[in-house]
C-alpha positions in Angstrom: 50.9 5.6 -31.6 49.6 2.0 -31.3 45.8 1.4 -31.1 44.6 0.6 -27.6 43.2 -3.0 -27.4 39.9 -3.5 -25.6 40.6 -7.1 -24.5 43.7 -8.7 -23.0 43.8 -12.5 -23.7 45.5 -14.5 -21.0 46.2 -18.1 -22.0 48.6 -21.0 -22.2 50.4 -21.5 -25.5 49.4 -25.2 -25.2 45.8 -24.3 -25.8 46.4 -22.5 -29.0 43.6 -24.2 -31.0 40.8 -23.2 -28.6 42.3 -19.8 -28.2 42.3 -19.2 -31.9 38.6 -20.2 -32.0 37.9 -17.5 -29.4 40.0 -14.9 -31.2 37.9 -15.7 -34.3 34.8 -14.7 -32.4 36.5 -11.4 -31.2 37.3 -10.6 -34.8 33.7 -11.3 -35.9 32.5 -8.9 -33.2 35.1 -6.3 -34.3 36.6 -6.2 -30.8 40.3 -5.5 -30.7 42.5 -7.7 -28.5 46.0 -8.1 -27.3 47.7 -11.5 -27.2 51.3 -12.6 -26.6 53.6 -13.4 -28.2 52.7 -12.1 -31.6 51.8 -8.6 -30.4 55.0 -8.0 -28.6 57.0 -5.5 -30.7 60.4 -6.5 -32.1 63.1 -5.5 -29.6 60.8 -5.5 -26.6 59.9 -8.3 -24.2 57.1 -9.9 -22.1 58.0 -8.1 -18.9 57.7 -4.7 -20.5 54.7 -5.1 -22.8 52.3 -7.4 -20.8 51.8 -5.0 -17.8 51.2 -2.1 -20.2 48.7 -4.1 -22.2 46.8 -5.2 -19.1 46.7 -1.6 -17.7 45.2 -0.3 -21.0 42.6 -3.1 -21.7 39.0 -2.9 -20.7 38.4 -6.6 -20.2 40.8 -9.4 -19.1 39.8 -12.6 -20.9 41.2 -15.6 -19.1 41.3 -18.9 -20.9 41.2 -21.4 -18.1 42.7 -24.9 -18.5 44.9 -27.3 -16.7 47.9 -25.8 -18.6 47.0 -22.2 -17.8 46.6 -22.9 -14.1 50.3 -24.1 -13.9 51.6 -21.3 -16.2 53.8 -18.8 -14.3 53.0 -16.1 -16.9 49.2 -16.6 -16.6 49.5 -16.4 -12.8 51.4 -13.1 -13.1 48.9 -11.7 -15.6 45.8 -12.5 -13.5 47.5 -11.1 -10.4 48.1 -7.8 -12.2 44.6 -7.8 -13.6 43.2 -8.1 -10.1 45.5 -5.4 -8.8 44.5 -3.1 -11.7 40.8 -3.8 -10.9 40.1 -5.1 -14.4 36.9 -6.9 -15.3 37.8 -10.6 -15.6 35.9 -12.9 -17.9 37.0 -16.6 -17.3 36.4 -19.0 -20.2 36.8 -22.6 -18.9 37.9 -24.9 -21.7 38.4 -28.2 -19.8 37.0 -29.8 -16.6 40.1 -29.4 -14.5 39.1 -28.1 -11.0 40.4 -24.7 -10.0 43.4 -24.8 -7.8 43.5 -22.6 -4.6 45.1 -19.6 -6.4 42.4 -19.4 -9.1 39.6 -20.2 -6.6 40.7 -17.3 -4.6 41.0 -14.9 -7.5 37.8 -16.0 -9.2 35.6 -16.2 -6.2 32.1 -15.0 -7.2 33.1 -14.5 -10.9 30.8 -16.2 -13.3 32.6 -18.8 -15.5 31.8 -19.3 -19.1 31.8 -23.1 -19.8 33.4 -23.8 -23.2 34.5 -27.4 -23.0 31.1 -29.0 -22.8 29.5 -27.2 -25.7 31.7 -24.9 -27.8 28.8 -23.3 -29.7 26.9 -22.5 -26.4 30.2 -21.3 -24.9 30.7 -18.9 -27.9 27.1 -17.6 -27.5 27.6 -17.0 -23.8 30.9 -15.3 -24.4 29.5 -13.1 -27.1 26.6 -12.0 -24.9 28.9 -11.2 -22.0 31.4 -9.2 -24.1 28.7 -7.2 -25.9 27.3 -6.2 -22.5 30.7 -5.3 -21.2 32.0 -3.8 -24.5 29.1 -2.4 -26.5 30.1 -1.9 -30.1 31.5 1.6 -30.5 28.8 2.5 -33.1 28.4 6.1 -31.8 32.2 6.5 -31.9 32.4 5.0 -35.3 29.5 7.1 -36.6 31.2 10.2 -35.1 34.4 9.3 -36.8 32.6 8.7 -40.0 30.8 12.1 -39.7 34.2 13.8 -39.0 35.7 11.9 -42.0 32.8 13.0 -44.2 33.1 16.6 -42.9 36.9 16.6 -43.7 36.2 15.2 -47.1 33.5 17.8 -47.7 35.9 20.6 -46.4 38.6 19.2 -48.7 36.2 19.1 -51.6 35.2 22.7 -51.0 38.9 23.7 -50.6 39.7 21.9 -53.9 36.8 23.6 -55.6 37.9 26.9 -54.3 41.4 26.4 -55.7 39.9 25.5 -59.0 37.7 28.6 -58.9 40.8 30.7 -58.0 42.7 29.4 -61.0 39.7 29.8 -63.4 38.9 33.3 -62.1 42.4 34.5 -61.8 44.6 32.6 -64.4 48.3 33.3 -64.4 49.5 34.8 -67.8 51.0 32.2 -70.0 53.1 34.5 -72.2 54.1 38.1 -72.4 51.3 40.3 -73.7 53.8 42.6 -75.2 56.2 40.3 -77.1 54.9 36.8 -76.5 58.0 35.8 -74.6 58.1 33.3 -71.7 57.4 34.5 -68.1 58.8 34.0 -64.7 57.0 34.9 -61.4 58.7 37.6 -59.5 56.0 38.4 -57.0 52.4 37.6 -56.0 50.5 38.0 -59.3 53.5 39.6 -61.0 55.4 37.9 -63.9 58.5 39.2 -65.7 59.1 38.5 -69.4 62.3 36.6 -70.0 62.6 38.3 -73.4 61.7 41.9 -73.0 61.8 42.2 -69.2 58.4 43.9 -69.0 56.0 43.0 -66.2 52.8 41.1 -66.8 50.0 40.6 -64.2 47.3 38.1 -63.4 43.7 39.4 -63.2 43.8 40.2 -59.5 47.0 42.2 -59.7 45.6 44.1 -62.7 42.5 45.1 -60.8 44.5 46.1 -57.7 46.9 48.2 -59.8 43.9 49.9 -61.5 42.2 50.7 -58.2 45.4 52.0 -56.6 45.7 54.4 -59.6 42.1 55.4 -60.1 40.3 54.9 -56.7 36.9 53.3 -56.3 35.2 52.2 -59.5 32.2 49.9 -60.3 32.7 46.3 -61.3 31.5 47.2 -64.8 34.0 50.0 -65.2 36.8 48.0 -63.8 36.1 45.2 -66.2 35.9 47.6 -69.2 39.1 49.5 -68.3 41.3 46.5 -67.3 40.0 43.8 -69.6 39.4 41.6 -66.6 36.1 39.7 -66.9 33.4 41.1 -64.7 32.6 37.7 -63.1 36.3 37.6 -62.0 36.0 41.1 -60.4 32.8 40.1 -58.6 34.5 36.8 -57.5 37.4 38.7 -56.0 35.0 40.8 -54.0 32.9 37.9 -52.8 35.9 35.8 -51.9 37.5 38.7 -49.9 40.4 39.2 -52.2 39.3 42.8 -52.9 37.3 45.3 -50.7 35.1 48.1 -51.7 36.6 51.4 -50.3 35.0 52.6 -47.0 33.6 55.8 -48.5 32.5 54.4 -51.8 28.8 54.6 -52.6 28.4 50.9 -53.7 28.1 48.0 -51.4 27.6 44.2 -51.6 24.7 42.5 -49.8 25.1 39.8 -47.1 23.7 36.6 -48.7 22.1 35.7 -45.4 20.5 38.8 -44.0 21.0 41.4 -46.8 23.1 43.8 -44.7 25.5 46.0 -46.7 29.1 44.7 -46.8 32.3 45.8 -48.5 33.7 42.3 -49.2 32.8 38.7 -48.9 29.4 36.9 -48.7 28.5 37.4 -45.1 28.4 40.3 -42.7 30.4 40.0 -39.5 27.3 39.0 -37.4 26.3 36.2 -39.9 29.9 35.0 -40.0 29.8 34.5 -36.2 26.5 32.7 -36.4 27.8 30.4 -39.2 31.1 29.8 -37.3 29.2 28.6 -34.2 27.0 26.4 -36.3 29.7 24.7 -38.3 32.8 25.1 -36.1 34.6 26.4 -39.1 37.5 28.8 -39.0 38.2 31.9 -41.1 38.5 31.7 -44.8 41.7 31.0 -46.6 43.3 34.2 -47.6 44.7 35.1 -51.0 48.1 33.8 -52.1 49.9 33.3 -55.4 48.1 31.2 -58.0 51.3 29.7 -59.2 50.9 25.9 -59.4 53.6 24.2 -57.3 
C-alpha cells in the first residue's frame, strides 16, 4: 500500500525550477509530498490519481504564478481542494495579480511571498508548514519503540531457540550401532542401519516418566542420562509438568507461589501479560533444523 503524502503540490510545469527549490525544503523538513507527473503510477492517469492524492493530503500547497493561473489542471486541482475543505497554502512566485478565479478562492488566505526574497519566502513557508504539520516525532518514536520491541522479542525468540537446541539436542548418530538417523516423529529418530529408535533429551524424559511416574530431577537425570539442567529447563519452559499429586513443586519466580511448570503462576502471568501486552509462550515443537 502506497504511503499517504502529507502535502499535495499544485503547480505549472513551466515553473519547475522554483518548484524544485520548494520541494527541496520539504525534503529537508522530512515532509512527504505528492507531485505530478512523476508520482503518477505507470498505467494510470492524471484524472484518476490527482483527485485521490488531493483527498488524502493534509495540506494543499499552491505554487501561484502567471502560468499556474492559466493552467486548466491547476484550476481543477484548487477547485477540488476547496470542495474537500483542504488547508491551502499559496506560495506566490511572481508579481502577477490574481485573476477573478483565484481572488475568489483565496479570499482571506494568507499568501507567502516568494518572488521578492526567496530566503525569506522559504523561512515563512517552513514556519507555516511546521505549524500545520508538526513533525511526527511522537509517531516516529512510537514506531521506533515498536521496532525496538519487535527486535527484542525476536532476540528473545532466537535465544530461546538456541537454548532449546542446546538443552535438547537431536541425536547425531544411533546410540546402538552408530548408524545415520532419520526423524520419524517429534523427538523420535530411526536408525537407517539397524532400525532402532533413538530419542532427544525431552523424549527420553517423557518416556521415562510415562513408565515410572513422578520422579525428582536428580533421579531423572541419573536414570536417563539427560543432564539435570536440561530437565530443569524443560520444566521452567513448560515442556514438562510436575504431576498433580507429586510432592515436589517449583516456585513462581515473582511471588514464590508453588507451580508445577514454568516460571510464573497463573496470577503473575496475567499481571505480566497486562504490563507487556505479550501473548502466551511458544509451545514445544520438533528441534529438527529446517
